Every structure is written in structure tokens, then in C-alpha cells.
C-alpha positions as CSV (number, residue, x, y, z in Angstrom):
1,M,5.1,-10.2,-49.5
2,R,5.7,-12.2,-46.3
3,Y,6.5,-8.7,-44.3
4,R,3.2,-7.0,-45.6
5,D,1.4,-10.3,-44.3
6,Q,3.3,-9.9,-40.9
7,R,2.1,-5.8,-40.6
8,R,-1.5,-6.6,-41.4
9,S,-2.0,-9.5,-38.8
10,E,-0.6,-6.8,-36.6
11,S,-2.9,-4.4,-36.9
12,A,-6.2,-6.5,-37.6
13,P,-7.8,-7.1,-34.5
14,P,-9.4,-11.1,-34.7
15,R,-12.8,-11.4,-35.6
16,P,-14.4,-14.2,-34.6
17,H,-18.4,-14.1,-34.9
18,F,-18.3,-13.1,-31.4
19,T,-21.3,-11.9,-28.9
20,P,-19.8,-9.2,-26.1
21,R,-21.2,-11.5,-22.9
22,K,-23.1,-9.5,-20.3
23,S,-22.4,-11.9,-17.7
24,M,-18.8,-10.8,-18.2
25,G,-19.1,-7.3,-18.5
26,Q,-18.0,-7.6,-21.9
27,N,-18.2,-3.6,-23.5
28,F,-16.1,-3.1,-27.0
29,L,-14.5,-0.2,-27.4
30,Q,-15.0,0.9,-31.2
31,D,-13.4,4.4,-31.4
32,E,-9.6,4.1,-33.3
33,E,-9.0,7.6,-32.1
34,I,-9.7,6.6,-28.1
35,A,-7.7,3.4,-28.2
36,R,-5.0,4.9,-29.4
37,W,-5.4,7.6,-27.0
38,I,-5.1,5.0,-24.3
39,G,-2.2,3.4,-25.3
40,D,-0.2,6.6,-25.8
41,Q,-0.9,7.0,-21.8
42,V,1.2,4.1,-21.0
43,Q,4.4,5.3,-22.4
44,P,4.7,2.0,-24.1
45,D,7.5,3.3,-26.7
46,G,10.8,1.5,-25.7
47,A,9.0,0.0,-22.3
48,D,10.8,-3.1,-21.1
49,L,7.5,-4.8,-20.8
50,V,3.8,-3.4,-20.9
51,V,0.7,-5.4,-19.8
52,E,-2.7,-5.3,-21.3
53,I,-5.8,-6.8,-18.7
54,G,-8.5,-7.8,-20.9
55,P,-7.7,-7.2,-24.7
56,G,-10.9,-8.5,-25.4
57,M,-10.8,-8.3,-29.7
58,G,-7.9,-6.2,-30.2
59,A,-9.5,-2.4,-30.2
60,L,-6.7,-1.4,-28.1
61,T,-3.9,-4.4,-28.8
62,K,-2.9,-3.4,-32.2
63,H,-2.0,0.7,-30.8
64,L,0.2,-1.4,-28.7
65,V,1.7,-4.4,-30.4
66,G,5.1,-3.4,-32.2
67,R,5.9,-0.4,-29.3
68,P,7.6,-2.3,-26.2
69,K,10.0,-4.9,-26.3
70,K,7.5,-7.3,-24.8
71,L,3.9,-6.8,-24.7
72,I,1.6,-9.5,-22.6
73,L,-2.5,-10.3,-23.2
74,I,-3.6,-11.4,-20.6
75,E,-7.6,-12.8,-21.9
76,K,-10.1,-14.6,-19.5
77,D,-12.7,-15.0,-22.3
78,S,-12.1,-18.8,-24.1
79,Q,-13.3,-17.9,-26.9
80,L,-11.0,-14.7,-27.5
81,A,-8.0,-15.9,-26.4
82,P,-7.6,-18.6,-28.5
83,E,-7.8,-16.3,-31.2
84,L,-5.5,-13.8,-29.8
85,Q,-2.8,-16.4,-29.7
86,S,-3.5,-17.3,-32.9
87,Q,-3.2,-13.8,-34.3
88,F,0.5,-13.7,-32.6
89,E,1.9,-16.8,-33.1
90,G,5.3,-16.7,-33.9
91,R,6.0,-13.5,-32.6
92,S,8.6,-13.5,-30.1
93,D,7.5,-9.7,-28.8
94,V,3.7,-10.6,-28.2
95,E,2.6,-13.7,-25.4
96,V,-1.3,-14.4,-24.5
97,I,-1.8,-15.5,-21.2
98,H,-5.6,-17.1,-21.0
99,N,-6.1,-16.7,-17.6
100,D,-7.9,-14.6,-15.4
101,A,-6.7,-11.2,-14.3
102,T,-7.7,-11.5,-10.3
103,R,-6.3,-14.9,-10.1
104,I,-2.8,-14.3,-11.6
105,N,0.2,-14.3,-9.1
106,L,1.7,-11.6,-9.2
107,R,5.2,-12.4,-7.2
108,S,6.7,-14.3,-10.0
109,W,6.3,-10.6,-12.2
110,F,8.9,-8.7,-9.9
111,K,11.3,-10.3,-12.1
112,H,10.2,-8.1,-15.0
113,G,10.5,-4.7,-13.4
114,P,8.0,-2.0,-12.9
115,L,5.5,-3.5,-14.9
116,R,3.5,-1.0,-17.2
117,I,-0.4,-2.4,-17.0
118,V,-3.5,-0.8,-19.3
119,G,-6.7,-2.6,-20.3
120,N,-10.4,-1.5,-20.7
121,L,-11.3,-3.3,-17.6
122,P,-14.6,-5.0,-17.7
123,Y,-16.9,-3.4,-15.4
124,S,-18.7,-6.1,-13.6
125,V,-14.5,-6.9,-12.6
126,G,-13.0,-3.9,-12.5
127,S,-12.5,-3.6,-8.7
128,E,-11.3,-6.7,-8.7
129,I,-8.5,-6.3,-10.8
130,L,-7.7,-2.9,-9.1
131,K,-7.4,-4.7,-5.9
132,H,-5.1,-7.7,-6.8
133,W,-3.1,-5.7,-8.8
134,L,-2.9,-2.6,-6.8
135,T,-2.2,-3.8,-3.6
136,P,0.9,-3.8,-1.9
137,P,3.2,-5.2,-2.4
138,S,2.6,-5.1,-6.4
139,P,5.2,-5.2,-9.5
140,V,3.1,-2.4,-10.8
141,G,4.8,0.9,-11.9
142,C,2.2,2.6,-14.1
143,A,-1.4,1.5,-14.6
144,V,-4.1,3.0,-17.1
145,F,-7.5,1.9,-17.0
146,M,-10.9,2.8,-18.6
147,L,-13.7,2.2,-15.5
148,Q,-17.0,3.0,-15.4
149,K,-16.5,7.4,-14.5
150,E,-18.8,6.5,-11.3
151,V,-15.5,4.4,-10.0
152,C,-12.7,6.6,-11.6
153,D,-14.5,9.9,-9.7
154,R,-14.1,8.0,-6.1
155,L,-10.5,6.4,-6.5
156,A,-9.4,9.9,-7.6
157,A,-11.4,12.4,-4.9
158,T,-10.7,14.5,-2.3
159,S,-12.1,15.7,0.6
160,E,-13.5,18.5,-1.0
161,D,-15.8,16.4,-4.1
162,D,-19.2,14.7,-3.2
163,A,-17.5,11.0,-5.1
164,Y,-14.9,10.9,-1.7
165,G,-14.7,7.8,0.6
166,A,-13.1,4.8,2.0
167,L,-12.3,4.0,-1.7
168,S,-10.3,7.2,-2.1
169,L,-8.7,7.0,1.3
170,L,-7.3,3.5,0.8
171,V,-5.9,3.4,-3.0
172,Q,-4.4,6.9,-2.9
173,K,-2.1,6.7,0.6
174,D,-0.3,4.2,-1.5
175,W,-1.3,5.7,-5.2
176,N,-0.9,8.9,-7.0
177,V,-4.7,8.9,-8.9
178,E,-5.0,11.4,-12.4
179,M,-8.6,11.2,-13.9
180,L,-7.1,11.8,-17.4
181,R,-10.2,11.8,-19.7
182,V,-14.5,10.9,-20.0
183,V,-15.3,8.8,-22.6
184,P,-18.6,8.3,-23.6
185,P,-21.1,5.8,-24.3
186,E,-21.7,5.8,-27.8
187,V,-17.8,4.4,-28.3
188,F,-18.4,1.0,-27.4
189,V,-20.5,-2.0,-28.4
190,P,-22.9,-2.4,-27.1
191,K,-23.5,0.6,-25.4
192,P,-23.1,0.7,-21.9
193,R,-26.0,2.6,-19.4
194,V,-23.3,5.3,-18.3
195,D,-20.5,7.1,-19.0
196,S,-16.6,6.3,-18.3
197,A,-13.2,7.8,-17.6
198,I,-9.5,6.7,-18.6
199,I,-7.5,7.1,-14.9
200,R,-3.5,6.9,-14.8
201,L,-2.4,5.2,-11.6
202,T,1.2,5.8,-10.4
203,P,3.3,4.7,-7.3
204,R,2.9,7.6,-4.2
205,D,6.8,8.4,-3.2
206,P,7.0,6.9,0.9
207,A,8.6,10.1,1.3
208,S,5.6,11.9,0.8
209,L,3.8,10.8,3.9
210,P,4.9,10.1,7.4
211,V,5.4,6.5,8.1
212,F,2.1,5.0,9.7
213,D,0.7,1.1,10.5
214,H,-1.3,0.2,6.8
215,V,-3.3,-2.3,8.8
216,L,-4.8,0.2,11.3
217,F,-5.1,3.0,8.6
218,D,-7.4,0.5,6.4
219,R,-9.1,-0.7,9.6
220,L,-9.9,2.9,11.3
221,V,-10.4,4.1,7.6
222,R,-13.5,1.5,6.8
223,M,-15.2,1.8,10.3
224,G,-15.0,6.0,9.9
225,F,-17.3,5.8,6.8
226,S,-19.1,2.6,7.7
227,Q,-22.0,5.1,8.6
228,R,-21.4,8.2,6.7
229,R,-24.1,10.2,8.5
230,K,-22.7,10.0,11.9
231,Q,-19.8,11.9,13.8
232,L,-16.7,10.0,13.5
233,K,-16.6,10.3,17.6
234,N,-18.9,7.6,17.3
235,L,-17.7,5.5,14.9
236,L,-14.1,5.1,16.0
237,P,-12.4,3.6,19.2
238,E,-11.8,5.4,22.2
239,A,-8.7,7.2,20.9
240,P,-5.3,7.6,23.4
241,G,-5.9,10.4,25.5
242,G,-9.4,10.9,24.9
243,W,-12.2,12.5,21.6
244,E,-10.6,16.1,22.6
245,S,-7.0,14.9,22.0
246,L,-7.5,13.4,19.0
247,I,-9.6,16.4,17.7
248,E,-6.7,18.9,18.9
249,T,-4.3,17.0,16.7
250,L,-6.5,16.9,13.7
251,G,-7.4,20.7,14.2
252,V,-11.0,20.1,13.6
253,T,-14.6,20.3,15.8
254,A,-15.9,17.5,17.7
255,M,-18.4,16.9,15.5
256,V,-16.1,16.1,12.5
257,R,-17.4,12.9,9.7
258,A,-15.3,10.7,7.7
259,E,-15.4,13.0,4.6
260,G,-14.4,15.9,6.3
261,L,-10.8,14.9,6.7
262,S,-8.3,14.7,4.0
263,L,-5.9,12.0,3.3
264,T,-3.0,13.6,5.5
265,Q,-5.5,14.0,8.2
266,W,-6.5,10.1,8.2
267,I,-2.9,9.6,8.6
268,Q,-2.4,11.5,11.3
269,I,-5.7,9.5,13.0
270,A,-3.7,6.3,12.7
271,R,-0.3,7.8,14.2
272,H,-2.9,9.0,17.0
273,Y,-3.4,5.6,17.8
274,E,-0.4,4.3,17.8
275,Q,0.9,6.9,19.8
276,R,3.3,8.1,17.2
277,H,3.9,12.0,18.6
278,E,7.3,12.9,16.8
279,A,8.4,13.4,13.7
280,D,9.9,10.7,12.0
281,A,13.7,10.8,12.2
282,G,15.0,6.9,11.0
283,Q,18.1,5.0,12.0
284,K,20.1,7.1,14.9
285,A,23.8,8.0,13.9
286,S,24.6,7.7,17.4
287,E,24.1,3.9,17.6
288,M,26.7,2.2,19.0
289,F,28.4,-0.9,17.2
290,D,31.2,-3.3,17.8
291,V,34.0,-2.7,14.8
292,V,35.9,-5.5,14.1
293,N,38.9,-6.8,12.0
294,E,39.6,-9.2,9.3
295,R,39.4,-12.1,11.4
296,N,35.8,-10.8,12.6
297,E,37.8,-10.2,16.4
298,V,36.4,-6.9,18.5
299,V,38.8,-4.3,18.1
300,E,36.6,-1.2,19.7
301,Q,33.3,0.5,19.0
302,R,31.9,3.0,17.1
303,T,29.0,5.4,15.8
304,R,26.6,3.9,13.4
305,G,27.6,6.8,11.5
306,E,31.2,6.4,11.8
307,V,30.8,2.5,11.3
308,H,28.9,3.4,7.4
309,Q,30.9,6.6,6.7
310,R,34.2,5.1,7.2
311,G,33.6,1.5,5.3
312,L,34.5,-0.3,8.9
313,L,34.1,-3.9,9.4
314,H,31.0,-5.0,11.6
315,R,28.6,-7.4,12.2
316,A,25.1,-7.9,10.7
317,V,22.6,-10.8,11.0
318,H,20.0,-11.8,7.9
319,I,16.7,-14.0,9.1
320,F,14.8,-16.2,6.4
321,V,11.0,-16.9,7.6
322,I,9.9,-20.0,6.5
323,N,5.8,-20.9,6.5
324,K,4.8,-24.6,6.2
325,R,4.1,-23.6,2.3
326,G,8.3,-23.6,2.1
327,F,7.5,-19.8,1.1
328,I,10.2,-17.5,2.2
329,Y,9.4,-13.3,3.8
330,L,10.7,-10.8,1.7
331,Q,10.9,-7.2,3.2
332,Q,10.9,-3.8,1.1
333,R,13.3,-1.7,3.4
334,S,11.8,1.7,4.7
335,H,12.6,4.8,3.2
336,L,14.0,6.2,6.4
337,K,17.3,3.1,6.7
338,D,20.6,4.7,6.0
339,V,21.9,2.1,3.6
340,S,19.8,0.8,1.0
341,P,16.4,2.3,1.6
342,L,13.4,0.5,-0.9
343,K,15.4,-2.2,-1.5
344,W,14.0,-5.8,-1.2
345,D,16.0,-7.8,2.1
346,S,15.9,-10.7,4.4
347,S,12.6,-11.2,6.4
348,A,14.5,-9.3,9.0
349,A,18.0,-8.3,8.7
350,G,20.2,-5.7,11.0
351,H,23.7,-4.6,12.7
352,L,25.2,-6.6,15.8
353,D,24.7,-3.6,19.0
354,A,27.9,-3.2,20.6
355,G,28.4,-6.5,22.7
356,E,25.7,-8.3,21.5
357,G,26.0,-11.7,19.5
358,Y,24.3,-13.0,16.7
359,A,21.9,-15.1,17.8
360,S,20.2,-12.6,20.5
361,A,20.2,-10.1,17.6
362,A,18.5,-12.3,15.4
363,V,15.4,-12.6,17.6
364,R,15.5,-9.2,18.6
365,E,15.4,-8.1,14.8
366,L,12.8,-10.5,14.0
367,G,10.3,-8.6,17.0
368,E,11.3,-5.2,15.9
369,E,11.0,-5.2,12.1
370,V,8.2,-7.7,11.3
371,G,6.7,-8.6,14.7
372,I,7.5,-12.2,15.3
373,H,8.5,-13.7,18.4
374,V,11.0,-17.1,18.5
375,E,12.9,-18.3,21.0
376,A,15.7,-19.0,18.7
377,T,16.3,-19.1,14.8
378,E,18.9,-21.6,13.8
379,L,22.1,-20.8,12.0
380,V,22.3,-21.7,8.6
381,A,25.6,-20.1,7.1
382,E,28.4,-17.5,8.1
383,I,29.2,-14.9,5.2
384,P,32.7,-13.2,5.3
385,A,33.0,-9.4,4.9
386,G,33.3,-7.5,1.3
387,D,32.0,-5.0,-0.7
388,N,29.1,-8.0,-1.7
389,T,27.8,-7.5,2.6
390,D,28.5,-4.1,2.9
391,H,31.1,-4.8,4.9
392,E,29.5,-6.8,7.3
393,F,30.3,-10.0,8.7
394,V,27.1,-12.0,8.6
395,E,25.4,-15.1,10.2
396,L,22.6,-16.3,7.9
397,H,19.5,-17.8,10.2
398,I,16.3,-19.1,9.6
399,A,12.9,-19.0,11.9
400,R,9.5,-20.7,11.0
401,H,6.8,-19.1,11.3
402,D,3.1,-19.3,10.0
403,G,1.3,-16.9,12.1
404,P,0.4,-13.4,10.8
405,V,3.6,-10.3,10.4
406,H,3.2,-7.1,11.9
407,C,5.8,-4.9,10.1
408,L,7.1,-1.7,11.9
409,P,6.5,0.8,9.5
410,E,9.8,2.7,9.6
411,E,11.9,-0.2,9.3
412,V,9.5,-1.9,6.5
413,A,7.7,-0.5,3.7
414,T,6.0,-3.5,2.6
415,G,6.3,-7.8,2.4
416,D,4.9,-10.9,1.2
417,W,6.0,-14.5,1.1
418,F,7.6,-15.1,-2.2
419,K,8.4,-18.8,-3.5
420,P,11.9,-19.6,-3.5
421,E,12.0,-20.3,-7.2
422,D,10.2,-16.8,-7.8
423,I,13.0,-15.1,-5.6
424,S,16.0,-17.1,-7.4
425,T,14.7,-15.7,-10.7
426,W,13.8,-12.4,-9.9
427,V,17.5,-12.0,-8.1
428,D,18.9,-13.2,-11.7
429,A,16.9,-11.2,-13.4
430,R,17.6,-7.8,-11.5
431,P,19.8,-8.0,-8.9
432,Q,19.8,-4.2,-8.5
433,D,16.7,-4.5,-6.5
434,F,17.7,-5.7,-3.5
435,A,19.9,-4.8,-0.7
436,K,23.7,-6.2,-1.7
437,G,23.7,-8.8,1.7
438,F,20.7,-10.0,1.0
439,V,21.8,-11.0,-2.8
440,T,24.9,-12.6,-1.0
441,C,22.5,-14.4,1.4
442,W,20.4,-15.8,-1.1
443,K,23.2,-17.4,-3.0
444,A,24.8,-19.2,0.3
445,W,21.2,-20.1,1.4
446,K,21.0,-21.6,-2.7
447,E,24.4,-23.1,-2.3
448,K,23.5,-25.6,1.1
449,S,20.0,-25.9,0.0
450,T,21.6,-27.8,-3.3
451,R,24.2,-29.5,-1.0
452,E,22.0,-31.1,0.8
453,L,19.3,-32.3,-2.2
């Protein structure tokens, strides 16, 4: 009897005396077949974690419960959240968070690994939720959302479509967008005045595009689409080498408008303004490093390629950049890196060049990787070479910085400021997300911090 009661509580949505709130854009899905289908699209079976945003009265939730190892429901409404908490009380595999999905600190969610998120998003805040959860760096590995069809059209549009615009480019530079299905108003209560649609977003492989400055790209795209009827040459800043040089690179006429250019061409524009005219080459295997012995004494110089191939002992520096709130900047390494591509790492890190000292290398790496220029850094730990450092004798330094961070895209894919406690739980839960040298440096940092308390 106890088992049957549990099954009934799993499948039945909460049934409060509840009137959908127009101010919150609430339209509740009533169609069982569509709800079940949406749940299937996020592939929840056996997943470590699925997050549903805005479960409402549980139409979609009941088709998710029991399928992933853990289901988290994020509900803002102060009437619906307690109903959900009561319904799933006692279940270790379901957690209800009463919070606004646009205000949740996502940096603490990286410890879960790539998230699968799903939701029938309120029309009034759907765009805000997308921006909050999908702006890099994001812990999301797959997102399935229902939104008004007009927004979905814009998200998925290419330059051949009428809906194509700045939103299409700003999202698609980081995400693959699939339009899955159109949903009519009749399946909702109350009925909206427009059609809805379901989209799926997955992270774009960074190797599918040449590297470019994402901040500059965003600025140029917004400028280019600010007045759609105007020709692009009247909206963008003076191009290096002149407008003729730019349109020759793009292979278009001088009268081209913003909507006439594809994502690839817009990236070409950003690269042109950066004066990137060569193909991405990554790191040079011919760079010279000092090779050292077991006492960290220089014995010879060898190329980067040979040092890594033969596992020779060498030197590297890691820097933790700390702001006035005590947060530490972490970077995700570029896909062009020859060691640990796309792994998370220290604020800046790198090998010492032949004949270079640790302190000067720390200052240089900060400038080259994250655009931070300091006179000096502070040494906090010396770490011997081993498998846990990829055969590097490491010095860990810190730098204080409260200004902007400007990442060099061939060095850094993305990055952000994290609370130390969030980093610790993430490292403990998923050390595989990080470069080995960082994990070792983080343990050294924690030990030093503990001794000083």
C-alpha cells in the first residue's frame, strides 16, 4: 500500500486552487502527449541531473520524476513552490528550489557536470532565463525549452530567414539551436494569443569556428543590426585597412546589410577588426623551454614539442587572480592548447621560456592570457614536479585585480569569477574538469589558507 501511494504522488501534479497569474506570464500546459514528448527530448533516463525551470503545476514534471538520478525543480511562484515541496517531501531524488531562475548563482552548479535543463518558460521572462543560463561560461550541456514561436524562430534563424537578426548570431556563436516542434495555443490554460515552439540547444564545438574576440563580436553585431535598413558600412566603425579591404575579405558588395551576412562572415568581420589574417595555429611546438633535473636545476634547452612528447622535467607558473570580494578568476583553456584543451585552470598559467624566471613569467602570462597588467605578483607556494603537475616544477603566485579581464581567445575559451568554496566543491566532485596542475595548485592554496587561519 505504501508503494502504491508513492506512485500516485509521483504522477499527480499539485492541485491547488490556483489562478494563473498574468503578471508572471503563466500559461499551463495541459496536453499529456506534448508534455511527455518534451520530457523525452532532454534525454533524462539515467542522467546524473535534470533541472526543470518553472514546473508550475507539474504537467511536465510527472514525466521526468524517477528518470534521472536527481531532478531539481526551480519554481519562483510563492503558491506553487510549497505545493511541489509538499508533493515530493521525502524523496531524495527530487529537490524543489523556491527561487527566481534568473537570479540563481550558476557558478555553484558546475560541480554537477554538464546540466540537462528543460522548461516551459513564461513568455514574460523567457529571454531573461535564456540569457542567464546560456551566457558563457555556462554549466548547461543540453537545454530544451518551450517559448513563443517568434522567439524560437529568431534563435534558430540563418541569414536566409526573415527572423534572422542579432539574437540569432549572439546565441549561435556559442550554441547549436534546433527547432523541434510548433505547439498551438489550444494546449494551454489560459490560451496564449500566439503559437509556441520547442527548441533544443547544445554547446557548439569551439573547433567548428575560428577563434575571435567574443566581446568585440557582440559589440559589432549589435551595431550592425541597430538600424536594419542602413548599409553596414554606415553602422560599423572604420575598418582596419578601409571598408574595401573588409568587403574583399567577406566576398560581398559594398552595399551589404547586416542580415545579408552569415555567422561565419560576422566572425570574419570580428577577426578583421582584430587584424587576425592568419589561420589559427595554436601553440608553437618550436618554442624553447628550460629542461631541469630532479633538483629543478637547468640542464639543457629543448623545444615545447620534445619536452611534452618525452615527459621531460621543466618549469611552469600558475597565478590566482583575486578580487576585493575574495573571488578567484578561473579560465577554461582554449581548444588550441596542446595540453589539457578545454579544461578549467588557474587565472593564468604557462611554461617558463628558456632563461626566464618565475616572477617575470607570472607577469607575462597575466598580460598575454587575461589582459591583466601588474608590476609584480606574490609567491605563495613551490610545488615539486610529478605526474600531478605534468612533470612541471610549479610556482603558485597571486595577484590582486578588480578591473576587467580581457581573454586572448587562442589562449582562453572563457572564464569567470568563482567563490573559493564553490571551487573547492567543484574540484572535489569533478577533478576531471580541471588541468592536473590546477588541482595540485588548488590543494596547495587550501593548505596554506588553512595554516594561516
